[in-house]
RODO-2510 file (C-alpha; in nm, 4 decimals, decimal comma):
residues 205
     n   res          X          Y          Z
     1     m    -0,9005    -0,5084    -0,2977
     2     v    -0,9291    -0,1640    -0,1469
     3     y    -1,2001    -0,0776     0,1023
     4     k    -1,2931     0,2844     0,1903
     5     t    -1,4181     0,3468     0,5389
     6     i    -1,7652     0,4743     0,6232
     7     t    -1,5980     0,7258     0,8520
     8     t    -1,4305     0,8978     0,5589
     9     a    -1,7597     0,9267     0,3708
    10     i    -1,9313     1,0866     0,6721
    11     l    -1,6492     1,3359     0,7242
    12     v    -1,6504     1,4398     0,3603
    13     a    -2,0255     1,5016     0,3695
    14     g    -2,0440     1,6759     0,7057
    15     l    -1,7170     1,8636     0,7567
    16     g    -1,5943     1,9396     0,4076
    17     l    -1,3161     1,7978     0,1928
    18     g    -1,0249     1,9622     0,3764
    19     a    -1,1329     1,8365     0,7168
    20     a    -1,1944     1,4922     0,5737
    21     f    -0,8409     1,4661     0,4392
    22     s    -0,6837     1,5642     0,7714
    23     a    -0,9059     1,3272     0,9675
    24     s    -0,8443     1,0472     0,7192
    25     a    -0,4681     1,0888     0,7543
    26     a    -0,4938     1,0859     1,1334
    27     d    -0,7114     0,7743     1,1359
    28     k    -0,5032     0,5819     0,8794
    29     p    -0,4222     0,2345     1,0211
    30     k    -0,0683     0,2039     1,1553
    31     l     0,1483    -0,0790     1,2802
    32     m     0,0780    -0,1734     1,6389
    33     m     0,3143    -0,0157     1,8888
    34     g     0,6608    -0,1691     1,8817
    35     a     0,5841    -0,3898     1,5815
    36     s     0,8015    -0,4204     1,2739
    37     a     0,7339    -0,5813     0,9367
    38     s     0,9648    -0,8714     1,0182
    39     m     0,8067    -0,9280     1,3602
    40     l     0,4599    -0,9403     1,2062
    41     a     0,5790    -1,1711     0,9279
    42     y     0,7394    -1,4114     1,1757
    43     t     0,3951    -1,4850     1,3196
    44     c     0,3280    -1,6684     0,9891
    45     a     0,6238    -1,9046     1,0368
    46     g     0,4244    -2,1630     1,2326
    47     c     0,2425    -2,2670     0,9139
    48     h     0,4328    -2,1063     0,6260
    49     g     0,7819    -2,1688     0,7589
    50     p     1,0758    -1,9363     0,8339
    51     d     1,0958    -1,6562     0,5773
    52     g     0,7840    -1,7891     0,4049
    53     k     0,9397    -2,1242     0,3105
    54     s     0,6846    -2,3850     0,4150
    55     q     0,8167    -2,6980     0,5804
    56     g     0,5070    -2,9105     0,5238
    57     p     0,2686    -2,9956     0,2383
    58     a    -0,0500    -2,8541     0,3901
    59     a     0,0568    -2,4893     0,3774
    60     p     0,2032    -2,3031     0,0781
    61     s     0,5329    -2,1227     0,0676
    62     i     0,4653    -1,7494     0,0399
    63     a     0,8193    -1,6157    -0,0033
    64     a     0,8562    -1,3714    -0,2960
    65     m     0,4788    -1,3278    -0,3269
    66     s     0,4032    -0,9806    -0,4676
    67     v     0,2695    -0,7171    -0,2293
    68     d    -0,0553    -0,6756    -0,4235
    69     s    -0,1173    -1,0511    -0,4351
    70     f    -0,0454    -1,0856    -0,0635
    71     i    -0,2877    -0,8061     0,0263
    72     e    -0,5558    -0,9364    -0,2099
    73     t    -0,5238    -1,2868    -0,0668
    74     m    -0,5406    -1,1681     0,2939
    75     d    -0,8442    -0,9526     0,2130
    76     g    -1,0026    -1,2533     0,0426
    77     f    -0,9537    -1,4650     0,3535
    78     a    -1,0853    -1,1909     0,5809
    79     s    -1,3997    -1,1390     0,3708
    80     g    -1,4634    -1,5097     0,3233
    81     e    -1,4222    -1,4937    -0,0552
    82     i    -1,1368    -1,7416    -0,0235
    83     p    -1,2355    -2,0537     0,1741
    84     s    -1,0128    -2,1445     0,4660
    85     t    -0,9898    -2,3313     0,7923
    86     i    -0,8087    -2,0760     1,0095
    87     m    -0,6808    -1,8062     0,7705
    88     g    -1,0133    -1,6232     0,7740
    89     r    -0,9792    -1,5618     1,1464
    90     i    -0,6084    -1,4839     1,1256
    91     a    -0,6462    -1,2318     0,8414
    92     k    -0,9064    -1,0352     1,0358
    93     g    -0,6495    -0,9762     1,3095
    94     y    -0,4389    -0,7377     1,0988
    95     n    -0,5158    -0,3870     0,9794
    96     e    -0,4316    -0,2528     0,6325
    97     a    -0,0918    -0,1144     0,7327
    98     e     0,0118    -0,4406     0,8984
    99     t    -0,0997    -0,6514     0,6030
   100     k     0,0901    -0,4268     0,3627
   101     a     0,4025    -0,4394     0,5808
   102     m     0,3955    -0,8198     0,5831
   103     g     0,3416    -0,8250     0,2084
   104     e     0,6436    -0,6020     0,1547
   105     f     0,8530    -0,8250     0,3803
   106     f     0,7681    -1,1475     0,1944
   107     s     0,7980    -0,9840    -0,1494
   108     k     1,1685    -0,9196    -0,0904
   109     l     1,2495    -1,2840    -0,0203
   110     p     1,3632    -1,5340    -0,2870
   111     v     1,1192    -1,7929    -0,4220
   112     a     1,1159    -2,0981    -0,1936
   113     m     1,1080    -2,4426    -0,3515
   114     a     1,0198    -2,7529    -0,1517
   115     k     1,2244    -3,0701    -0,1523
   116     q     0,9665    -3,3338    -0,2406
   117     d     0,9259    -3,6526    -0,4401
   118     f     0,8069    -3,6399    -0,7996
   119     d     0,7657    -3,8716    -1,0985
   120     a     1,0459    -3,7838    -1,3404
   121     g     0,8601    -3,9593    -1,6212
   122     q     0,5784    -3,7030    -1,6063
   123     v     0,7880    -3,3867    -1,5902
   124     k     0,8380    -3,3350    -1,9644
   125     k     0,4660    -3,3607    -2,0361
   126     g     0,3902    -3,1379    -1,7387
   127     a     0,6238    -2,8694    -1,8731
   128     k     0,4423    -2,8730    -2,2067
   129     l     0,1042    -2,8471    -2,0345
   130     h     0,2285    -2,5555    -1,8266
   131     d     0,3433    -2,3728    -2,1408
   132     k     0,0068    -2,4326    -2,3056
   133     y    -0,2330    -2,3632    -2,0200
   134     c    -0,0536    -2,1729    -1,7430
   135     e     0,2521    -1,9821    -1,8655
   136     k     0,0645    -1,6722    -1,9784
   137     c    -0,0233    -1,5815    -1,6190
   138     h     0,2235    -1,7923    -1,4176
   139     s     0,5256    -1,7003    -1,6270
   140     e     0,8904    -1,8058    -1,6101
   141     g     0,8005    -2,1714    -1,5781
   142     g     0,5748    -2,1028    -1,2813
   143     t     0,8357    -1,9131    -1,0786
   144     s     0,6590    -1,5774    -1,1214
   145     t     0,4817    -1,4506    -0,8101
   146     e     0,2876    -1,1626    -0,9659
   147     d    -0,0393    -1,3593    -0,9582
   148     g     0,0160    -1,5185    -0,6183
   149     a     0,2659    -1,7565    -0,4631
   150     a     0,4974    -1,9339    -0,7072
   151     l     0,3701    -2,2602    -0,8572
   152     a     0,7212    -2,3877    -0,9248
   153     g     0,8487    -2,5784    -0,6241
   154     q     0,5193    -2,5418    -0,4394
   155     w     0,3986    -2,8365    -0,2330
   156     t     0,2049    -3,0806    -0,4540
   157     t    -0,0498    -3,1545    -0,1818
   158     y    -0,1352    -2,7874    -0,1426
   159     l    -0,1611    -2,7300    -0,5191
   160     n    -0,3858    -3,0331    -0,5562
   161     w    -0,6202    -2,9049    -0,2853
   162     s    -0,6273    -2,5592    -0,4428
   163     l    -0,7086    -2,6964    -0,7874
   164     a    -0,9891    -2,9034    -0,6345
   165     d    -1,1350    -2,5859    -0,4803
   166     f    -1,1127    -2,4016    -0,8126
   167     k    -1,2707    -2,6891    -1,0070
   168     a    -1,5526    -2,7212    -0,7516
   169     g    -1,6229    -2,3493    -0,7681
   170     e    -1,5464    -2,3045    -0,3990
   171     r    -1,2809    -2,0511    -0,4905
   172     d    -1,3055    -1,7952    -0,7711
   173     a    -1,0558    -1,8803    -1,0426
   174     g    -1,1307    -1,5774    -1,2579
   175     k    -1,2545    -1,6072    -1,6172
   176     k    -0,9164    -1,6728    -1,7748
   177     m    -0,8008    -1,9429    -1,5340
   178     k    -1,1442    -2,1040    -1,5232
   179     k    -1,1438    -2,1358    -1,9021
   180     k    -0,7896    -2,2748    -1,9168
   181     l    -0,8466    -2,5194    -1,6322
   182     k    -1,1654    -2,6470    -1,7934
   183     k    -0,9855    -2,7083    -2,1231
   184     l    -0,6978    -2,8827    -1,9467
   185     v    -0,9297    -3,1174    -1,7580
   186     e    -1,1471    -3,1893    -2,0624
   187     k    -0,8509    -3,2718    -2,2857
   188     e    -0,6002    -3,4264    -2,0458
   189     g    -0,8069    -3,5392    -1,7465
   190     a    -0,6535    -3,6409    -1,4138
   191     k    -0,3348    -3,7550    -1,5871
   192     g    -0,2792    -3,4034    -1,7171
   193     i    -0,3192    -3,2530    -1,3707
   194     s    -0,0782    -3,5123    -1,2331
   195     a     0,1831    -3,4320    -1,4983
   196     l     0,1492    -3,0604    -1,4314
   197     l     0,1930    -3,1061    -1,0559
   198     n     0,4956    -3,3299    -1,1065
   199     y     0,6505    -3,0601    -1,3251
   200     y     0,6112    -2,8012    -1,0495
   201     a     0,7405    -3,0461    -0,7877
   202     s     1,0501    -3,1168    -0,9979
   203     q     1,1638    -2,7561    -0,9658
   204     q     1,3754    -2,7521    -0,6535
   205     k     1,6595    -2,5477    -0,5073
***
């Protein structure tokens, strides 16, 4: 999501295009003095773990998340489009340049996969359900991070909460995901969701 400032619009109207461009460049958000991308990213470690590898089931791992997905997610938290407990307040504390810098930092890290228990008997079915309902967007068996954090190896508790939000309409799933999720639930029910989550949990490094 990209937001243009009211200041730019006023400058274009009142001072002319050339002046607007120079003022816009001067006013472009920058990193706070002395900050670096890694320093900013380390402030996320309390919940999302060192280098974006979460150490607990309540928060997702965000390592390897694409820059665009990271920015879109942070903007969603800041605007309230994505429901949250504390992320809405946290996201508002960073400007565009800082958010982008953090996104670039995490995007260069390898996908993090949690060590967690799973039901081996459900994995095969879960893999088939992933291929049928999820692979088109969450490719490479769920390891792709182009559409957000990786599903493969993600904490089951977090994924379950997220799916509950999507199903309840508290978070926008988008037309494609909403359609696929509805079909999955109608055909496979809670057992299908369980198998899918066990498949993602089985992927560990």
